[in-house]
MIVO-579843 format. One line per 3 residues: their letters; for each residue x, y negated, z negated of N, C-alpha, C. Coordinates in pm, 1 decimal, decimal comma, padded with zeros to 6 digits. Example, Ala and Ser with C-alpha at 12.3 -4.5 7.8 and 13.67 -1.06 7.14 Angstrom:
<rs>
AS	01319,0 00569,0 -00780,0 01230,0 00450,0 -00780,0 01320,0 00330,0 -00780,0  01285,0 00225,0 -00708,0 01367,0 00106,0 -00714,0 01290,0 -00003,0 -00787,0
</rs>
This chain:
<rs>
MNP	01185,6 -00656,6 -02895,3 01089,7 -00727,1 -02840,0 00954,9 -00642,7 -02827,6  00850,6 -00679,3 -02869,8 00732,8 -00594,2 -02866,2 00682,7 -00564,8 -02726,3  00661,1 -00453,7 -02687,2 00583,5 -00427,5 -02547,2 00469,4 -00482,6 -02514,7
DFI	00402,9 -00542,6 -02622,1 00276,6 -00593,2 -02583,6 00301,5 -00728,5 -02525,4  00411,8 -00806,2 -02558,9 00475,4 -00925,6 -02485,4 00470,2 -00905,3 -02334,1  00539,4 -00802,1 -02295,9 00582,8 -00774,4 -02170,8 00446,5 -00738,2 -02093,4
IGG	00373,2 -00630,4 -02144,5 00248,0 -00609,6 -02069,7 00157,8 -00703,5 -02072,1  00128,0 -00802,6 -02154,7 00042,3 -00903,7 -02138,6 00102,0 -01002,5 -02033,8  00222,9 -01057,2 -02041,0 00271,3 -01129,8 -01943,0 00260,1 -01079,5 -01819,1
VLV	00272,0 -00941,5 -01765,6 00251,7 -00889,7 -01659,2 00113,3 -00899,8 -01611,7  00032,1 -00876,4 -01686,5 -00111,7 -00872,2 -01662,8 -00159,8 -01015,5 -01629,2  -00119,6 -01124,2 -01709,9 -00151,7 -01253,6 -01666,3 -00086,3 -01299,2 -01518,6
AVG	00043,5 -01268,4 -01506,9 00107,6 -01281,6 -01371,5 00035,2 -01229,3 -01273,9  -00021,9 -01103,8 -01302,2 -00068,9 -01029,0 -01152,2 -00197,3 -01079,0 -01151,3  -00274,0 -01115,8 -01237,3 -00412,5 -01195,8 -01232,6 -00410,7 -01319,1 -01172,6
IIA	-00316,6 -01395,0 -01211,0 -00313,5 -01526,9 -01127,3 -00256,6 -01503,9 -00966,9  -00179,3 -01398,1 -00945,2 -00147,6 -01388,4 -00820,3 -00257,7 -01304,8 -00752,8  -00357,9 -01236,7 -00810,0 -00456,4 -01193,1 -00746,8 -00542,4 -01295,7 -00679,3
ILV	-00564,9 -01404,0 -00788,1 -00661,1 -01522,8 -00742,6 -00617,5 -01599,5 -00651,9  -00475,4 -01616,6 -00653,9 -00403,4 -01720,7 -00542,8 -00437,5 -01669,7 -00411,5  -00402,0 -01529,3 -00409,9 -00379,3 -01463,8 -00258,2 -00470,4 -01358,2 -00225,3
RRR	-00591,2 -01405,9 -00295,8 -00719,0 -01283,9 -00284,1 -00742,9 -01256,4 -00119,3  -00755,3 -01365,3 -00046,6 -00769,4 -01348,6 00091,8 -00656,1 -01281,0 00181,6  -00552,5 -01284,1 00143,3 -00461,2 -01213,4 00207,5 -00454,9 -01064,6 00176,5
FMQ	-00472,7 -01046,4 00018,6 -00481,0 -00901,6 -00036,4 -00609,1 -00837,0 00046,9  -00717,7 -00917,3 00084,7 -00843,5 -00824,6 00136,2 -00783,2 -00800,7 00279,1  -00710,2 -00888,4 00332,2 -00669,2 -00835,6 00480,6 -00596,4 -00718,5 00477,4
LIY	-00492,3 -00711,6 00375,0 -00387,3 -00594,7 00352,7 -00490,8 -00479,2 00329,9  -00585,6 -00467,5 00236,9 -00672,8 -00360,6 00230,0 -00741,2 -00315,7 00327,9  -00799,9 -00401,4 00426,4 -00875,1 -00358,1 00532,9 -00800,2 -00321,2 00638,1
RGL	-00684,0 -00363,4 00670,7 -00578,6 -00307,6 00746,2 -00556,2 -00160,1 00718,2  -00509,3 -00145,9 00587,7 -00469,0 00011,4 00551,0 -00596,9 00098,7 00550,8  -00707,6 00067,3 00530,3 -00824,0 00139,9 00545,4 -00852,7 00160,5 00679,0
RLF	-00838,9 00045,2 00757,7 -00859,1 00084,6 00935,7 -00769,1 00170,4 00973,9  -00634,2 00163,3 00912,9 -00502,9 00240,5 00972,8 -00551,4 00380,6 00945,9  -00587,5 00424,9 00813,5 -00577,9 00564,1 00752,5 -00707,0 00641,6 00791,0
YGE	-00831,9 00540,0 00768,9 -00981,5 00620,9 00782,2 -01061,1 00559,6 00895,9  -01013,6 00472,9 00988,6 -01082,0 00419,1 01075,9 -01153,7 00311,2 01060,5  -01222,6 00255,2 01172,9 -01274,2 00113,5 01158,3 -01432,1 00112,0 01074,5
PVA	-01512,4 00210,7 01114,9 -01637,7 00228,9 01029,5 -01616,4 00234,4 00896,6  -01511,6 00309,2 00846,9 -01487,4 00329,9 00703,2 -01460,3 00185,8 00629,8  -01378,7 00135,4 00709,1 -01307,2 -00003,8 00639,8 -01417,9 -00104,2 00673,3
DDS	-01496,8 -00096,2 00749,2 -01624,0 -00200,9 00752,4 -01707,2 -00175,3 00635,7  -01739,2 -00048,5 00621,9 -01829,7 -00014,9 00509,9 -01764,2 -00043,8 00375,3  -01661,8 -00028,4 00354,6 -01574,9 -00040,4 00225,8 -01572,6 -00195,5 00191,0
IRG	-01545,6 -00280,4 00275,6 -01529,3 -00421,3 00275,2 -01657,3 -00506,5 00289,3  -01787,3 -00405,7 00243,1 -01905,2 -00506,9 00260,1 -01938,5 -00593,4 00142,3  -02016,9 -00679,2 00148,4 -02052,2 -00772,3 00031,5 -01953,5 -00868,7 00018,9
RPL	-01931,8 -00916,3 -00097,3 -01856,3 -01027,5 -00125,3 -01702,9 -01000,4 -00195,9  -01619,4 -00909,3 -00123,5 -01483,9 -00879,8 -00192,4 -01400,7 -00994,6 -00267,8  -01395,6 -01118,0 -00197,2 -01338,9 -01201,8 -00241,2 -01357,8 -01261,9 -00400,3
VRI	-01515,1 -01249,9 -00405,6 -01557,1 -01288,8 -00551,2 -01515,2 -01163,9 -00636,8  -01528,4 -01046,0 -00595,5 -01480,3 -00936,9 -00683,4 -01331,5 -00959,0 -00707,1  -01224,9 -00968,8 -00623,7 -01096,6 -00996,5 -00650,4 -01063,0 -01103,5 -00762,8
ALV	-01141,0 -01205,6 -00753,0 -01111,9 -01329,0 -00818,8 -01167,1 -01281,6 -00974,1  -01278,6 -01209,3 -00973,1 -01360,1 -01162,5 -01130,8 -01222,7 -01068,1 -01172,7  -01183,0 -00953,6 -01096,1 -01084,8 -00866,9 -01131,9 -00949,2 -00953,3 -01191,6
GAF	-00914,9 -01069,1 -01113,9 -00816,5 -01141,6 -01147,3 -00823,7 -01222,4 -01260,3  -00958,2 -01272,2 -01293,7 -00994,1 -01328,7 -01413,5 -00991,9 -01252,4 -01551,9  -01053,6 -01134,4 -01539,0 -01043,0 -01055,3 -01629,8 -00897,3 -00987,9 -01685,8
MIV	-00805,7 -00978,0 -01584,8 -00659,0 -00938,2 -01596,6 -00587,1 -01047,9 -01686,4  -00622,8 -01187,4 -01645,2 -00555,4 -01299,0 -01719,8 -00620,0 -01288,7 -01867,7  -00760,7 -01253,2 -01884,5 -00822,8 -01262,0 -02006,5 -00746,7 -01172,2 -02091,9
AGS	-00727,8 -01027,7 -02045,8 -00671,9 -00931,5 -02108,3 -00545,6 -00940,4 -02160,1  -00460,5 -01001,5 -02067,4 -00312,6 -01044,1 -02075,0 -00309,8 -01117,9 -02201,1  -00400,2 -01224,2 -02178,8 -00396,0 -01337,4 -02293,6 -00419,1 -01296,7 -02423,6
VML	-00529,6 -01197,7 -02457,0 -00562,1 -01145,7 -02578,5 -00436,1 -01054,4 -02609,6  -00383,3 -00992,5 -02542,1 -00267,6 -00910,8 -02573,7 -00130,1 -00992,5 -02626,5  -00110,5 -01101,1 -02548,3 -00019,4 -01191,4 -02611,3 -00055,0 -01251,4 -02750,7
VTA	-00173,9 -01292,4 -02761,2 -00195,8 -01346,3 -02873,1 -00197,8 -01245,8 -02990,5  -00264,4 -01115,1 -02953,3 -00250,7 -01026,4 -03082,8 -00105,9 -00984,0 -03096,6  -00010,8 -00970,9 -02998,8 00144,9 -00949,9 -03019,8 00184,1 -01072,3 -03114,7
FIG	00160,7 -01188,6 -03091,2 00211,5 -01300,2 -03152,7 00153,7 -01297,7 -03287,7  00029,9 -01281,5 -03303,3 -00016,0 -01263,7 -03445,6 00059,5 -01153,7 -03525,6  00069,7 -01026,6 -03459,3 00133,5 -00928,6 -03535,3 00287,0 -00953,9 -03573,2
LS	00353,3 -01063,3 -03489,9 00485,4 -01090,5 -03538,4 00488,1 -01165,0 -03670,2  00395,9 -01275,3 -03671,9 00390,8 -01344,9 -03776,1 00343,0 -01288,9 -03940,0
</rs>
């Protein structure tokens, strides 16, 4: 089996998970930053629209994984 199938599938799966649980993911990042660096650093790091950024990264991962899957499938035939 071509490793591109595995990597592409993992990218698509992680992208979907990132989009679906982006609010919980941001809460985990904020808690970790607050625990290790303090509340001022955590507040400064999570400024702006982080939920939109996570959704964009998830969408990019889905697109990149889909391209890998298509190129791996084309390489098989």
